[in-house]
N, C-alpha and C positions, 0 to 999 in steps of 0.2 A: 140328595147329592148326585145320584146317578142322572137325574133329569138335568141338573145344572151342568154336568159334564157333557151330556149329549148336546145341549144348547151351545155350549162353548165350542165344542168340536165342529158343529155345523157353522157357527159364525166364523170360525177360523178358516174353514174351507171356502166360504163365500168371500170373506175379505181377501184371502190369498188369490182367489181367482179374479175378482172384479175390482178390488181396491176398496178402501173405506168409503169414499164419497159415493161410488156407484152402487154399493151394496145397500139393500133395503131390508127392513124387518120382515117383509113378506118373503123375500128370498131365504132368509134364515129360518123362518117358520117352516117353509116347504122342505128345506134340507133336513131340519131336525125332526119333523113329523110330530110336533107338539102344538098345543093350543096357544093362542096369544096370551091367555091368562097365565099359563104355566111359565111362559117366557118372562112376562112382566113381574111375576112373583119373585124371580131371581134377579132380573136386570131391569132397571127403570128406563133405559134408553140404549140406543146403539152405541153411544160413547161408553156407557158402563160395560157393555159387552166387550168392547175393544180393550178397555182397561183390565178386564178379567183375563183376556188372552195375554196381555203384556205381563201380568202377574204370574201366569202359568209358565212363562219362559224359564223362570229360575228353577222350577222343579225339573225341567228337562235338561238343565245344565249342571248336574251334579255328577261327580265321578268318585270312585273309591279313593280314600286317602293314600298317598304315596310317601315313601320315606324321603325321596328327593322331590321337593316341592315344584321345581321347574318341570319335572316330568308330569306332575299332577296338573300343572297349568297347561302344558301341551295337550295332555289327555282331554282336558275340558274343551279346549279349542277344537280338537279333532272330533270329539263326540258331537259338539254343536254342528260342525261341518257335515258330519254323517247324517245327523237327524234332520237338519234343515232341508235335506233332499227328500226325506221320507215322512216327515211329520208336519201336517198343515198348521198345527198350533204354533210351532216354532217358526215356520216359514211366514205365517201371517204376522206374528209378533215382530219379526225382522222388518217386514214391509211397513208395518205401522210405525215402527221406531225411526226408520230411515227414509220414509217418503218425504218429498220436497215440502209439503205443506203440513206435515204432522207435528211440527214443533209447537205451533200455535194451539193445536188441539190437545196434545198429550205432554207438552213440556219436555220433549226429548225422549218420550217413551221409556224403554228399558235401558237406554244408553247409560245414564248415570249409574244405574244399578250394576251393570256389567263392568263399568270402570271400577266401582267399589269392590266387587267380587274379585276382580283381577288384582287390585292393589293388596287386598288381604292375603292372597296367596304369595304375591311377590314379597310382602313383608315377612312372611314365614320363611321364604327362601333366604332373605337377607339375614334373619336371625340364625339360620343354620350355616351361614358362610358360603352360600351358593353364588352370591353376586359379586361382581367386580366392585372395588371400593368407590368408584365414581358414580355409581348408579343412584339416581334419584327415583325412589319407588313410585311416587305419584306421577311423575312424568313418564316413566316406563309403562305404568299401567294405562295411562291415557293413550300413548303411542301404540301399545300392543292391541288394545281394544279397537282403536281406530283402524289399525292395519287389518285386523280380522274383518271388520265391517267393509273396508274398501275391497279386499279380496273377494268377499261374498258378492258385492255389487258387480264387480268386473266379471266374475264367473257367471253370475246370473245373466248379465247382458250378452256375453259372448258365447256361452255354451249351455244356457239354461241350467247352470250348476252341475253339469256333467263332470267337470274337472275340479270341483271345489275342494275335495279332500287333498288332491295332489297340490293344488295351488296354496292352500292353507299350510300344508307341510313345508313347502318351499319357502313360504314367508317366514315361518319360525326358524328354519335352517339359516336364513340370512339375518334374522333379528337376534337370535339368542347369542351368537358370538360377541355381540356388543354389550351384553349384560352378565353373561355366565362365566364363572371361573372355569378355565380350560379343563381341569380335572373333572368337574361336574358335567361339563358339556360332553365329554367323551363317554359318559355313562348313559346318556339319554337315548331313548328310542324315538326318533323323529320321523318314522316311516309313514307314508301316505295311507296305509291301511290300519293305522293305529286306532282310528275312530271306530271302525267296525269291530275291531277286536275288543275294545273297552266296552262298547255297547253290548256285545255278547256276554262279557263278564258281568255286566250289570243285570242282564236278564237272568243269569244263573243265580246271582245273589238275591234278587227279588223273589225268585221262585222258592229259594231255600227259606227266606224269611216268611213267605206266605205259608209254607208247609209247617214251619215251627210255631206259627201264631196259634194261640189257644182258640178253640171253638167258642162261639158265644154261648153264654149260659142259657139253658132252656127253662122256661117258666110254665 
């Protein structure tokens, strides 16, 4: 599993730097420092490597549960904005999903999955009375997911994502009043540094979970 992860991380770095079409298996092997046999043991082709990266995106996009689900959804969007600047796996997955010719290869990449994840949280928010009566959850999920992707593309184009957290925060600040009950909206933390704060919280939780995990049995 460690070798598989090394290969995926190397492929993500190469895809993110060069794009899917320009990347070669030789480039990935050189980056990973593994043999061709090791790579092909885990992945039969460059396309399988890319699909592995797309699948990994969802593990990067989890946040601690929140009492207010619209806060949880914002936290998710901001953690992704924070991590896409620092994590080649997520950055490469975004590029693979949103590239102009990627639909024919990957069928939309991770986009359908992110719409589904978004709608699941919006449905929880609706069940808790956080949404205005007129909100169509499926349409809201599509619009919110598309808006995040559009902000990411603009930020990458104009500032190499230097302002992505600020821009994503502003997007939510404009979008949420159209779906959120005012009393709920007033309780939300929609600050641009929310992503880094939640990412730090996740690191603490992960470290605590690792410390609490039982040691493997010795034979």
